[in-house]
C-alpha positions as CSV (number, residue, x, y, z in Angstrom):
1,M,0.0,0.0,0.0
2,K,1.4,3.4,-1.0
3,L,2.2,6.0,1.7
4,E,-0.6,8.3,0.3
5,E,-3.1,5.6,0.8
6,L,-1.9,4.9,4.3
7,V,-2.3,8.6,5.1
8,N,-5.8,8.6,3.7
9,N,-6.9,5.5,5.5
10,N,-5.6,6.7,8.8
11,Y,-6.3,10.4,8.4
12,D,-8.7,10.5,11.4
13,K,-5.8,9.5,13.7
14,L,-3.6,12.3,12.6
15,N,-3.3,15.6,14.5
16,E,-2.2,19.0,13.4
17,N,1.5,18.1,13.9
18,D,1.2,14.9,11.9
19,R,-0.4,16.7,9.0
20,H,2.3,19.3,9.1
21,I,5.0,16.5,8.9
22,W,3.2,14.9,6.0
23,K,2.8,18.2,4.1
24,Y,6.5,18.9,4.5
25,I,7.5,15.4,3.3
26,C,5.2,15.7,0.2
27,K,6.9,18.9,-0.8
28,N,10.4,17.7,-0.1
29,K,10.4,14.0,-1.0
30,R,13.9,13.9,-2.5
31,E,15.5,15.6,0.6
32,C,13.5,13.5,3.0
33,C,14.8,10.3,1.5
34,R,18.2,11.3,2.8
35,M,17.2,12.8,6.2
36,S,17.6,11.2,9.6
37,I,14.7,11.4,12.0
38,D,16.5,14.1,13.9
39,E,17.1,16.2,10.7
40,L,13.4,15.8,9.7
41,A,12.3,16.8,13.2
42,K,14.5,19.9,13.0
43,K,13.1,20.9,9.6
44,C,9.5,20.5,10.9
45,N,10.3,22.2,14.2
46,I,9.0,19.3,16.3
47,S,10.4,16.4,18.4
48,R,11.7,13.1,17.0
49,T,9.1,11.4,19.2
50,T,6.3,13.2,17.3
51,I,7.8,11.9,14.0
52,S,8.0,8.4,15.3
53,R,4.4,8.5,16.5
54,F,3.2,9.9,13.2
55,T,4.7,6.8,11.3
56,Q,3.2,4.4,13.9
57,K,-0.2,6.0,13.3
58,L,0.2,4.8,9.6
59,S,0.5,1.2,10.9
60,L,4.2,1.2,10.3
61,E,6.8,0.0,12.8
62,G,8.6,3.4,12.9
63,F,10.5,6.0,11.0
64,G,12.9,3.3,9.6
65,E,10.2,1.5,7.8
66,F,8.6,4.8,6.7
67,K,11.9,6.0,5.2
68,V,12.4,2.7,3.3
69,R,8.9,3.0,1.8
70,L,9.5,6.6,0.9
71,K,12.8,5.8,-0.9
72,L,11.2,2.9,-2.8
73,E,8.3,5.0,-4.0
74,F,10.5,8.0,-4.9
75,N,13.0,5.9,-6.8
76,E,10.2,4.1,-8.6
77,N,8.9,7.5,-9.9
78,D,12.4,8.9,-10.5
79,N,13.6,5.9,-12.5
80,I,10.9,6.3,-15.2
81,K,12.4,7.0,-18.6
82,D,12.4,10.6,-19.7
83,S,9.9,9.9,-22.5
84,S,6.4,11.3,-21.8
85,V,4.8,8.3,-23.5
86,E,6.8,6.0,-21.3
87,E,5.5,7.8,-18.2
88,V,2.0,7.2,-19.4
89,Y,2.7,3.5,-19.8
90,Q,4.2,3.3,-16.3
91,D,1.2,5.1,-14.8
92,Y,-1.1,2.5,-16.5
93,Y,1.1,-0.3,-15.2
94,R,1.1,1.0,-11.6
95,T,-2.7,1.5,-11.6
96,I,-3.3,-2.0,-12.9
97,N,-0.8,-3.5,-10.4
98,E,-2.4,-1.6,-7.5
99,M,-5.8,-2.8,-8.5
100,K,-4.6,-6.3,-9.0
101,E,-3.3,-6.4,-5.4
102,K,-6.2,-4.4,-3.9
103,D,-8.5,-6.3,-1.5
104,V,-12.0,-5.2,-2.7
105,L,-14.0,-7.7,-0.7
106,E,-15.7,-5.0,1.4
107,I,-16.4,-2.9,-1.7
108,C,-18.0,-6.0,-3.3
109,R,-20.1,-6.5,-0.2
110,M,-21.3,-2.9,-0.2
111,I,-22.4,-3.1,-3.8
112,Y,-24.1,-6.5,-3.3
113,R,-26.0,-5.4,-0.2
114,A,-27.0,-1.9,-1.3
115,K,-30.7,-1.3,-1.8
116,N,-30.1,1.7,-4.2
117,L,-26.9,2.4,-6.0
118,F,-25.8,5.9,-7.1
119,V,-22.7,7.1,-8.9
120,Y,-21.6,10.8,-9.2
121,G,-18.9,12.1,-11.5
122,T,-17.5,15.6,-10.9
123,G,-16.5,16.3,-14.5
124,T,-16.9,15.2,-18.1
125,V,-14.5,12.3,-18.0
126,Q,-15.7,11.3,-14.6
127,I,-19.3,11.2,-15.8
128,A,-18.2,9.0,-18.7
129,A,-16.5,6.7,-16.2
130,A,-19.8,6.7,-14.1
131,N,-21.7,5.6,-17.2
132,E,-19.2,2.8,-17.8
133,L,-19.6,1.6,-14.2
134,K,-23.4,1.6,-14.8
135,R,-23.0,-0.3,-18.0
136,H,-20.9,-3.1,-16.6
137,F,-23.0,-3.7,-13.5
138,L,-26.2,-3.8,-15.4
139,S,-25.2,-7.2,-16.7
140,V,-25.3,-8.6,-13.1
141,N,-28.6,-6.9,-12.2
142,K,-27.0,-4.0,-10.3
143,F,-28.4,-0.7,-11.5
144,F,-26.4,2.4,-10.7
145,V,-28.3,5.7,-11.1
146,T,-25.9,8.2,-12.7
147,L,-26.2,11.6,-11.0
148,H,-25.8,14.5,-13.5
149,G,-24.8,17.6,-11.7
150,E,-24.9,19.0,-8.1
151,A,-28.7,19.5,-8.1
152,E,-29.3,15.7,-8.7
153,M,-26.8,14.9,-6.0
154,D,-28.6,17.2,-3.6
155,T,-32.0,15.6,-4.4
156,V,-30.6,12.1,-3.8
157,L,-29.1,13.1,-0.5
158,E,-32.5,14.2,0.8
159,T,-33.8,10.6,0.7
160,A,-30.8,8.3,0.6
161,T,-30.3,6.1,3.7
162,E,-27.8,3.7,5.3
163,E,-29.1,0.9,3.0
164,D,-27.9,2.7,-0.1
165,L,-24.5,3.3,-1.7
166,I,-22.9,6.3,-3.3
167,V,-19.8,6.1,-5.5
168,I,-18.0,9.5,-6.1
169,I,-15.6,9.7,-9.0
170,S,-13.2,12.7,-8.9
171,L,-9.7,13.4,-10.1
172,S,-8.1,15.6,-7.5
173,G,-10.7,14.8,-4.8
174,E,-10.5,18.5,-3.8
175,K,-13.3,20.1,-5.7
176,K,-15.2,22.2,-3.1
177,S,-18.7,21.1,-4.1
178,A,-17.7,17.4,-4.2
179,V,-16.2,17.7,-0.7
180,E,-19.3,19.3,0.7
181,H,-21.5,16.6,-0.8
182,V,-19.3,13.8,0.7
183,K,-19.5,15.5,4.1
184,K,-23.3,15.3,3.9
185,V,-23.0,11.6,2.8
186,K,-20.9,10.9,5.8
187,A,-23.1,12.8,8.2
188,K,-26.1,10.7,7.1
189,N,-24.0,7.5,7.4
190,I,-24.6,6.6,3.8
191,P,-22.0,4.0,2.6
192,S,-19.6,5.6,0.1
193,I,-16.8,4.7,-2.2
194,S,-14.4,7.1,-3.8
195,I,-12.5,6.8,-7.1
196,T,-9.7,9.4,-7.3
197,K,-6.1,9.8,-8.2
198,L,-3.6,8.6,-5.6
199,T,-3.1,11.7,-3.5
200,D,-3.9,12.8,0.0
201,N,-7.3,14.3,-0.7
202,P,-10.5,15.1,1.3
203,V,-12.9,13.1,-0.8
204,A,-11.0,9.9,-0.3
205,R,-10.5,10.6,3.4
206,L,-14.3,11.1,3.9
207,C,-15.4,8.0,2.0
208,E,-15.5,4.6,3.7
209,Q,-13.7,2.8,0.9
210,N,-11.2,4.1,-1.7
211,L,-10.0,3.1,-5.2
212,Y,-7.2,5.0,-6.9
213,I,-5.7,5.7,-10.3
214,I,-2.1,6.7,-10.5
215,T,-1.6,9.7,-12.8
216,K,0.1,13.1,-12.9
217,H,0.5,16.1,-15.2
218,I,3.0,15.4,-18.1
219,R,4.4,18.0,-20.4
220,I,4.6,16.6,-23.9
221,K,7.3,18.2,-26.1
222,D,6.7,21.5,-24.4
223,V,3.5,21.8,-26.4
224,V,0.7,20.5,-24.2
225,T,0.1,19.4,-20.6
226,F,-1.5,16.0,-20.4
227,E,-3.0,14.0,-17.5
228,N,-3.9,10.4,-18.2
229,V,-7.4,9.7,-16.9
230,G,-8.2,6.7,-19.2
231,Q,-7.2,4.6,-16.2
232,Y,-10.7,5.1,-14.7
233,F,-12.1,2.7,-17.3
234,I,-9.5,0.0,-16.6
235,L,-10.0,0.3,-12.9
236,I,-13.8,0.0,-13.3
237,E,-13.4,-3.0,-15.5
238,M,-11.1,-4.7,-13.0
239,L,-13.5,-3.9,-10.2
240,F,-16.4,-5.5,-12.2
241,L,-14.3,-8.7,-12.9
242,K,-13.5,-8.9,-9.2
243,Y,-17.2,-8.5,-8.4
244,I,-18.1,-11.4,-10.7
245,T,-15.6,-13.5,-8.8
246,Y,-17.2,-12.4,-5.6
247,L,-20.6,-13.6,-6.9
248,G,-19.1,-16.9,-7.9
249,H,-17.9,-17.4,-4.3
250,L,-21.4,-16.6,-3.1
251,K,-22.9,-19.2,-5.4
252,E,-20.4,-21.8,-4.4
253,D,-20.9,-21.2,-0.6
254,G,-24.6,-20.6,-0.7
255,T,-24.0,-17.8,1.9
256,I,-23.4,-14.1,2.0
257,L,-19.7,-13.4,2.6
């Protein structure tokens, strides 16, 4: 599991100092790969004990394990060939590999048990991905209602209950309206799943379960800035295939997992 995902999953445990540490590390990854715990503590103007507690809140043994993971993830990104096309290939590969290893049992249970299913995309590509999710799951008699725009989301939130499920598809996970909607979803205890890029973002933190694509801005030949979001469709297809496998286990066992 990537460090960003560990932070998202344990965000409620983090205090202001912990978030300050993480913010500094995100902005200075190369330097932090070489720092000792004392050097990092000095840079963040906090104690080494606070740093150690921060890493333990992420379910790591301590700063040593955190630093090893940071180096591995940084080198993985740093070793990508300079070619912009190669970077896109690598992002696809990492998203597929993350999804391959991802335990989605709880997500499958949520979809299976939900009385009503809703999916909300925050932009044009996200809406297309929402429709793709809807198309796939129709074949197994799971109907996702695609919510078009904030007004439809507001309407659903008036009547949705703990027996329903809402999937939010966003890129940055930081769009103000999306964050406000997810806060309302959480306040009403409506089960929720986010699909965002792998960053420390509020939508992912607020949702019960998270799926991630791995992408970034790439400058191609100094002509255009490109961010690969086609991975939404691969992720959704892999989720669907894992859901079919889940249904197969239900049929074999004759019980709800």
